[in-house]
C-alpha positions in Angstrom: 8.6 -5.3 -1.0 5.4 -6.0 1.0 3.0 -3.3 2.1 0.7 -4.5 4.8 -2.5 -2.5 4.9 -3.8 -2.6 8.4 -7.2 -1.1 7.3 -9.3 -0.7 10.5 -9.8 -4.3 11.5 -10.3 -4.7 15.2 -7.0 -6.6 15.2 -5.2 -3.5 14.2 -6.6 -1.1 16.7 -4.3 0.6 19.2 -2.1 -1.9 20.9 -2.9 -4.4 18.1 -1.4 -1.9 15.6 1.8 -1.7 17.5 2.1 -5.5 17.8 1.4 -6.0 14.1 3.9 -3.3 13.2 6.5 -5.0 15.4 5.9 -8.2 13.4 6.5 -6.3 10.1 9.7 -5.0 11.6 10.9 -8.4 12.9 10.1 -10.2 9.6 11.8 -7.5 7.6 15.0 -7.8 9.7 15.0 -11.6 9.5 14.4 -11.8 5.7 15.9 -8.7 4.3 12.6 -7.9 2.5 11.2 -4.4 2.9 7.9 -4.8 4.8 6.0 -1.5 5.4 3.0 -1.0 7.6 0.2 1.1 6.0 -1.8 2.3 9.0 -4.6 4.4 10.2 -3.7 8.0 10.9 -4.8 7.5 14.5 -2.0 4.9 15.0 0.7 6.2 12.6 2.6 8.6 14.9 2.7 6.2 17.8 4.1 3.4 15.6 6.7 5.7 14.1 7.7 7.1 17.4 8.0 3.8 19.2 9.4 1.6 16.5 11.4 4.1 14.4 10.4 2.3 11.2 9.0 3.4 7.8 5.3 4.1 8.1 2.7 4.9 5.5 -0.8 6.1 6.2 -3.9 5.0 4.4 -5.2 8.3 3.2 -4.6 12.0 3.0 -6.7 14.9 1.7 -6.1 17.6 -0.8 -5.4 20.4 1.8 -2.1 21.6 3.0 -3.3 23.6 6.0 -6.1 25.9 7.2 -9.7 25.7 8.3 -10.4 22.1 7.2 -11.7 20.3 10.3 -11.5 16.6 10.1 -9.2 16.4 7.1 -5.7 14.9 7.0 -2.9 17.1 5.5 -0.1 15.3 3.8 2.2 18.2 4.9 1.2 17.6 8.6 1.8 13.9 8.1 5.3 14.7 6.8 5.9 17.0 9.7 5.2 14.0 12.0 8.0 12.1 10.2 5.6 9.8 8.5 6.9 8.5 5.1 4.0 8.6 2.7 0.4 7.7 1.9 -1.9 5.7 -0.3 -3.9 7.8 -2.7 -7.2 6.7 -4.2 -7.6 3.2 -2.6 -10.7 1.4 -3.8 -12.2 1.8 -0.4 -11.5 5.5 -0.3 -11.8 6.7 -3.9 -11.0 10.3 -5.0 -12.0 12.2 -8.2 -9.3 12.3 -10.9 -9.1 16.0 -10.7 -8.5 15.9 -6.9 -5.8 13.3 -7.4 -4.1 15.4 -10.0 -4.2 18.5 -7.8 -2.9 16.5 -4.8 0.1 15.0 -6.6 0.9 18.4 -8.2 1.2 19.9 -4.7 2.6 16.8 -2.9 5.3 17.3 -0.2 8.8 16.6 -1.2 10.2 13.3 0.1 6.8 12.1 1.1 5.9 8.9 -0.9 2.7 8.7 -2.9 1.3 5.2 -3.7 -1.4 5.8 -6.3 -4.0 3.0 -6.4 -5.6 2.2 -9.7 -8.2 -0.5 -10.3 -8.1 -0.8 -14.1 -6.0 -0.4 -17.2 -8.6 2.2 -18.4 -7.5 4.5 -15.5 -3.9 4.0 -16.4 -4.5 4.8 -20.1 -6.8 7.7 -19.2 -6.5 10.3 -16.4 -3.6 8.6 -14.6 -1.2 8.2 -17.6 0.6 11.5 -17.1 0.9 11.3 -13.3 4.2 10.6 -11.6 3.6 9.1 -8.1 6.3 7.4 -6.2 4.7 4.0 -6.9 1.5 2.7 -8.5 -0.6 0.0 -6.8 -2.8 -2.0 -9.2 -5.8 -3.4 -7.3 -8.9 -4.4 -9.2 -11.7 -3.6 -6.8 -13.8 -6.7 -7.6 -10.9 -8.9 -6.3 -10.2 -7.1 -3.0 -10.9 -9.5 -0.1 -11.5 -12.5 -2.4 -11.0 -15.8 -0.7 -10.3 -17.9 -3.8 -9.1 -15.5 -6.6 -6.3 -12.9 -6.9 -5.1 -10.3 -9.3 -2.2 -12.6 -10.1 -4.5 -15.5 -11.0 -7.2 -13.5 -12.8 -5.4 -10.6 -14.4 -1.8 -11.4 -15.0 -1.6 -9.7 -18.4 -2.9 -6.5 -16.9 -0.2 -6.6 -14.3 2.4 -6.9 -17.2 0.7 -4.0 -19.1 0.7 -1.8 -15.9 4.4 -2.4 -15.4 5.2 -1.5 -19.0 2.9 1.5 -18.9 4.4 3.1 -15.8 8.1 2.2 -16.1 10.3 3.2 -14.5 7.8 3.9 -11.7 7.5 0.8 -9.6 4.2 -1.1 -9.7 2.8 -3.0 -6.7 -0.1 -5.4 -7.0 -2.9 -6.3 -4.6 -6.5 -7.6 -4.4 -6.8 -11.2 -3.2 -3.0 -11.7 -3.0 -2.5 -14.2 -0.3 -0.1 -16.9 -1.4 3.5 -17.4 -2.3 2.4 -18.3 -5.8 0.5 -15.0 -6.2 3.6 -13.1 -5.3 5.9 -15.1 -7.5 3.6 -14.6 -10.5 3.5 -10.8 -9.8 7.2 -10.5 -9.5 7.8 -12.5 -12.7 5.5 -10.1 -14.5 7.6 -7.2 -13.3 5.9 -6.0 -10.2 8.1 -4.6 -7.4 6.0 -6.1 -4.7 2.6 -6.5 -3.2 0.0 -4.8 -1.2 -1.8 -7.2 1.2 -4.3 -6.8 4.1 -6.7 -9.3 5.6 -4.5 -12.3 4.8 -2.0 -10.9 7.4 -4.0 -8.6 9.7 -6.7 -11.2 10.5 -4.5 -14.3 10.4 -4.2 -16.5 13.5 -0.4 -16.2 13.2 0.5 -13.0 11.2 4.2 -13.5 11.7 4.2 -17.0 10.3 2.1 -15.9 7.3 4.5 -13.0 6.6 7.5 -15.3 6.8 5.9 -17.7 4.4 5.1 -14.9 1.9 8.6 -13.6 2.1 9.9 -16.8 0.6 8.4 -15.7 -2.7 11.2 -13.2 -2.9 13.8 -16.0 -2.8 14.7 -15.7 0.9 
């Protein structure tokens, strides 16, 4: 499984988001690997409506409905047939109490990908939570050009997998190579969460096809 976080790079604005989502769709069909776009709330419905694929959004807030101008309701996202959301990404952190409240009142059949940046979080406030998946992304490695979570913290990946089993664990932060993915999978991860290595690549499709080979395709 590969989650491609579009973030808000200019390459993933508007039409660019549609084109990148199409690439995810095409590579998934060709390789048989699940590749899921994780997109801005501004582009999510259009991608879902035009491509009819699984779409996650990058963030939701702790409000179901009501007088909350500017916030994103997970229930509204589900009503739009979106499939889930990241929670607590390192670039959009939430307080532990907020996360606990959100997941306690989460919509049914709406996936939650809980982002954690340390084993301390896993052993502390997150240990009793039951998200759909956990994404381990040490914040100091996000966007790194020469290091990755797989090269720098392989034992933490293994501990995360053991800690949350049977909840699937994804890994991210600096992941950009076939070797990064192979190491992560060998340590028990279900897949990876990647961003700039695909979104800002000169040839995103070629890069995705290359990374898919790590899954044995």
